[in-house]
Every structure is written in structure tokens, then in C-alpha cells.
C-alpha positions, 0 to 999 in steps of 0.5 A: 453499506456499513455501519458507523460502528463498523467504520469506527472499527475499520477506520482503526485498522487502516489507521494501523496500516497506515502506521505499521505498513513495514510490519508483517500484518495479516488478515487475522491481525487487521481483522481483530483490530477491527474486532471483525471475523476475517471474512466480515473484515475483507467484505466491509473493508471494500464495502467503505473503501472501494479496495481490499485490506490487501490492496490498500496496504500495498499501496501504503508500502508502494507509496514509502517505497517511491520516497525511498527510492527518490532519495536514491541513497538505498538499493531496490532489495533495501527498499523492498524489505524497508516497506514490509515486503518479503519477496522483491520479485513480488514487490517488484511485480506490485511497483511496476503494476502500480508506478508504471515502472520498474523500481530500478528505474524509477530510483534511475531517472531524476525526480526534482522536479517535484521539489517546488511542489507542496508535500501534500500535493505530492503525495496525492499526485505520486499515490499509486493508482490501480488499474482494474484487472481481475486476474491480478487481484491478490485475493485475501493475502497480506 
């Protein structure tokens, strides 16, 4: 169980990931934001939010990538770098794992069916869901 003081610090780090998802955030930087050691930060983050910091950050990046791909005016490569990923292969693999189709396929299909849905509902419905796969767990790399 995470104490209240640590939870405040963890939220500060999570908020930073939400704001700066496109920046090169590493475990040390995020742990310093939470005023914790890297190991304690990783364990506490998972206990508090049910997922690792890496998984949380990649989910934010994929959410933003989906929005950019729906616009249709950027290439998959440009979207990859715009959301803070440094490897097109890793980005495509993670996108496919979370969304269920490749970034190119997602970009190519029409997305106008969601136009009348309020943005708060769209965000909730389009949030990528990670399926349990222990072999795909990336560890502490960001």
C-alpha cells in the first residue's frame, strides 16, 4: 500500500508524463520528480496505479499518436517522433499491441464515425488497453 505522501509525489510524476510525453523521459528523471529512488518509484507507481511507469508513458504516447493519425496529415514516421518514440519499429510494435492494428492501417481507415461523440467520452473509449502478456513486459526502460 502506498502512503499519502508518496501518492502525491507519484501523481506529480504521472502528471509530468501526461504533459511531457513527447520528451525523452527516463526512469531516473521520473523518480527524481517523485523524490524517490528508481526502484522505489517503480514499485510504488505500480502499486498505486496498477501499471509500470513505462506502460503508462507508452499508453499516453499511443493515445496521442492515434489522434495524430486520425488527422491524416502526418506520416507514421512523423507521428512516431512527434510523440517521443525514437524507434519506428518499437513504436509500430507497441501501437499494434495496444490498438490491435498497425499504425498505417489505423491511419488509412476512416475515422469520421466518432465525430458526434464528446471528446471526454472519445478519450475514454479510445484509450489503448494493454492485454496481459508477461513476455512483452519491457521492464524499466523508457
